[in-house]
N, C-alpha and C positions, 0 to 999 in steps of 0.2 A: 643471490643463489637461485637457480633455476629450477622449474618445479615441471618436467613431463607428465602427460597424461597420456596414456597408450591405450590406443582400442577402444574410445567410446561411441556409443550411437549418439551422435548428435542431434540437439535438437535445439537450435541457436536464438528464438525458437523454431524457425523452420527448420524444416527437416534437411541436417547435412550428408546424412549416412555413416558411414565410418570414419573416423578421423583421429587423429593424434593434436593434443593442445598443447603447447609448449607457454610455459607462465615463466614469468620474470620481475620478481617483485610483486605487483601488487599488480600487475597489467597482462595482458593477454598479447601476447607477441608475435604469435606461429599459431596459425590450423591449416593443416594438411594430412594427405592419405596416410603419409609416414614421415616422419620426425627425426628416426634412428640416427640420421647423421651428429645430431644436435647430443645423440649423448656420450658422456665423460664423465670423470671421477669426480666431477661439480654438479653435474645433472642429477637430481632424485627423482629417479621415475616411479610412476605408480601405474600397474596394466590393471584396467579397471575393466578388461575380458567383457566387453562388451555390453556394459552398462548402459542404460538410457541416462543421458546427460542434459540438462537444461542450465539457462541463467539462473543465478539465485533469485528466491522470491522476495517481492517486493508489497510489503504492508503498508498503505499510504491513509490508511486511518485508522490510528494506535493509541493507545495513551498510557504514554510507559512511564509515565510516574502517578498512575492510575487517574479515577473519576468518579464517579458517584456522588453520597451523600444526600441525594432524594428524601432518605429516612433516619437523616441527622447523621454528625459526625462520623456515630461506629458503622454509618454505611457506606463511607467512603473507603475505595478502593484501595488495594496496595499498588506497588511501583514492579514493574515487569523486568525480571532478570533477563543476562544475556544469551545464558543456557537455553533459558524460554523459548525463543527466538530463533536460536538456532537448530534446535530440536525439531521445529519445523518446515527447517529449510529458508527462513527466513533472513535474509543478510541485509538487507537498507530496511528502512519506517521511515515513516513521516508521520508525528506526532502532533499532538495538538489537544488545548483545554476543552472542557464540555461543557455542561450548565453553569457550573461554577469558574469564575473567575478572581474570585478574593482568594478563599483558602486554599484553594490552588495558582498557582505564584508562576507567571509567563517566565519569569528568569530560572526560578526551579526546573521547570519544564526544559529552559535551554540548558540547564548544568547538566539536566539527567543525558540529553541529545548527545555533549559530549564526552561524556563520561560514556554510556552505548559506542562510540568511535573509538575512543581509548582501549575498551575492550574487545573493539577487533571487528563492529559491522559499520554497516554506513549508515547515518544519522540524519534526518531534518525534520524542520516544524512548520508549523503554521503559526502567527500571532493570534488575538482576536478569542473570542469563544461565543457560546450565545447570542450576549445581547448586541447592540447596537451598537456602544459607546465600546470602540474593541480597546483590549487590553495589548499594550506594544511593551517592545523594552527601552525604546526609544522615543522620541515625543510623538511620533505618529507612524502611520502604516506602511508610507513612504522611506521614510529614513530605516526603517527596519528591512525593510527590502534591498535599501543600499546599502545598509551598513553591517549589519546583521549577517554572517555566511551563511549561516542553515538555513535561514526563515525563507520559505518558498510561496508564501502565501497569506490570506488569511481568513479566520472561519466567520462563519455567520450563520442563525440560525433561523429559519421561514416555517410558515406553518404550522406551529408548537404554540403552543399554552406556555411553556418556558421561554419561546422568543420573546423581540421587543416589535417583532409586526412591523417590521421596516418597508418602506414606501419603494417603489422602483428607484426612484429620483436618488433615495438614501443611499442605494445598492448599487448604483451608478456611477454615483459618487466615490465609495469605496474600491470599486474595479477599476476608475481610476486612478486611482492612487496605487490600486497593486499594480496595473500595466504599465504605468510611466517608470514607478520603483524599478519594477521588474528591467525595463530598457534599457535605464542608464546603469542598472545594476548586474545588466547582462545574466539576467533569468525571463523564465518564461512569466510568469504571474501565474496566481488562478488564486479565485474566490470561491473559497470551497464551503459547498452551502446547505447544511443540517437541512432535511424533510421532516416535519413531523408528520399526525394524520390527520388536520385539519382539514376541510373542504374547499380550503384556496390552493390549498396541493402546490403545482411549479406555476402557478397564473403568473405571478410576477416577474421570474425568472424566463415566459415570452415576452412578456411587453420589454423586459431590457433587450432582447433577439429581438425584438420584431418592430415595436416603438421607437427604442435608443439607438437601435444594431447598432450594440455594442457586441464585437468581437468571441463567439459564441465559444472559442477554445480558452477562453480564459474565466468560464462560468462550469461550476465543475459541481454537480448536485451529489447529494451520498445520501442513503438511505431508500433508494430510492424501489424499493420491491418492501415498503412496510405494508400495502394497501394495491389491489390491485388495480384500484381506477388510476392510481398514485403511478403503479408501471406502465400502465398505458399512457400515460401523458410521457412517462421517460421515455418511450418508444418513439413517443414523436420527437424529442428534444437530442434525439441518439439521431435519428434520422435528417436533422438539419444540421449535423453536422458536431453534438456536442456527445463527451464524454461521459457516460452513467456509469457511478458506479452501487455496486448492488454489496449490502453487507451480509455477512457470511456469519456472523459468533452473536446479532441478536434478532429479534425477533422480525419476523418474513411473512407474507400471506403463503408462500409457499416455500419448497426448500432451493435456494439461490439455486442449484445448478436449474432446474428445473424453470425458473425464468430464464435463464441464458438459453433455456432451446424453446421456451416461447415466443422469444425476441427472435430468435433466428427465423422462426416460422412465419414471422410478421414480416420477415424482412432486413431484419437489423443486423448490421455488419460487425463481425466477431471483435471488428479492431474498435469499436464505440463502447467497448463495455471492461469492467475491472469487477475485481473482487479484492474487498478489503476489510479486516473484522471487526472493527470499532473494540477491539481488546482491551481489558481490564475497563469497558465501563460497566457502570454500577447497575444493576438488571433485577426486577422481583423474583423472587422466587414463590414457587405455587404448591400448596401442596395437592393430594388426588381430589379435589372436591373445586379448585381451580381458586382457594382461597391464601391470600398471601401469608404468607410464614419467615418470612427473611428475606436477603439480599445476597446476591452470588455476584461474580463478573464472568465477563463477556469472555469465551474462551476466542485463544491467537491460534488454534492448531485448523479452523476452519475453512482458511483460504485456501490449505493442500489438497484437504478431503473434499471440500465440496468440486474442484479442478480435477483429480482424479475421479470422482461420483460421474464428473460431464462427459469423462474419456467412459468408464466404466460400464455405465448404464445410458449415457446418452449418446454414447456412438461417435463421440465429435473427437476429432482427429488426435493425438498428443499436440501438436507443433500451433492448433488452432487453440487448444483449453490453455494452454498455457501462458497464451498472450494475456490472458486477465490477470496474471500475477508475476509479468515479467514487463514487456515490451509496453503493452498498453496504460499503466501507471508510470513507466518510466517517462515515457511521452506527456500522459495527463502534466506530471510533476516539471516538465521539461528536464531532467533530468539526463542529460547525452551519452555519458559515460557508464548506462545502467542499463537493467533490463534485456539486454543481447550480447552473446556471445560473439564477439568477433576482435580483429586485430587492433589493438589500441583502449579495447574495452576495460573496465575493472574487473579484474579476475572473482567474480562472484559465481559460482556455480555449485550444484546440486546434482547429485548424483543419485541411479532408483534404478532396484533391480525389475527386471519384466511387468512384476505382477505394481509396478509403480509403487513399491515401498522406498521408503528414505531410508539411502546407507551412509553417506559422504555428502558433506558440506566443508565447500572453500568458500571463505570472505575476503576479497581484497588478496587473495594469492594463499592466505594462511590454511591451512586444513584447520577447523575447528568442530567439525566430526567426524566420525572413523567404525568404518562397520558398526553401524547406528549408535555410537556411545559419544555424546557431547566430550571430548577433549580438553576445550581452550571455556573455562569459564571467568565470573566478573570477580573481582578481590575479595567478595564478602556470601562466595557460597559453597558452600561446603561439598 
């Protein structure tokens, strides 16, 4: 089955202007000013009438089986449904464990990743969790990278009271496993590093780059906007060529889009920044007096919301702003078929009106949202 998207205003995310896009199966097979010659009885034609079209959005840090648990078992957050992801334009996720690597099982995470794939989106994962002793499906990080198709790297935490306070030497050995496993397994390989709010900040990551001379592109720090001092270090990391990840769904020292604007003012290339939601992380709920009254789950829609704010309030162009949730996370994760609209790429597409309201979503060539309504849901969704 061929699907022809007519009259798009295409941002790939680079602005390409008025284009037609032809989809065959799950791939984009042609992009031209006019593809009318392909119209026939077995081609489905969708006239987008000038809608803004971007790649499907990528959330590279999200808890699809839930997380939380810091206030007991009842504070553990629930799984994420595929319709929740589609409703905010997310067509690709990279998921991971959080503080807990015991009650939350790595094999359960893999099963959920495969289930989301069967539901129609693209899903990947990281092994590891906060602790130094990385939880894996096989006997090691390197073997996971080699033999588990969906594993793109490993997670660990630093500068957090819940971390194992790893040394640079311990981290560089994990980086070695990720990189070598990735080389043999034909993956990029990243060590995704949760950052807390301790005074040590990113110091150990600079030691990895400057003392051990480990290639910076394999080091992926997240939650970099937690404090102003931490973000200033992240700016330095980005200027060294690293990719920094700004969390949109959990607490930051300022609005995520404002962090991006500040980084741009400081000379950071927008190609070195990403947004991720931390969706379904467990967050403390406070009353009007800032007294803890319970828990809540981190929202998953903030990536798109903050990107739209970056355009509307920050004055950043669509083609630059949408890099943070399309081509940049694809580059960071090493997903060669994701993050751009081009011939040969996976047909993950979002369509917006002129106000950047999400209207339609395609994942792997299948329309999942039509006229603001999710039309493809998981097996157990009503």
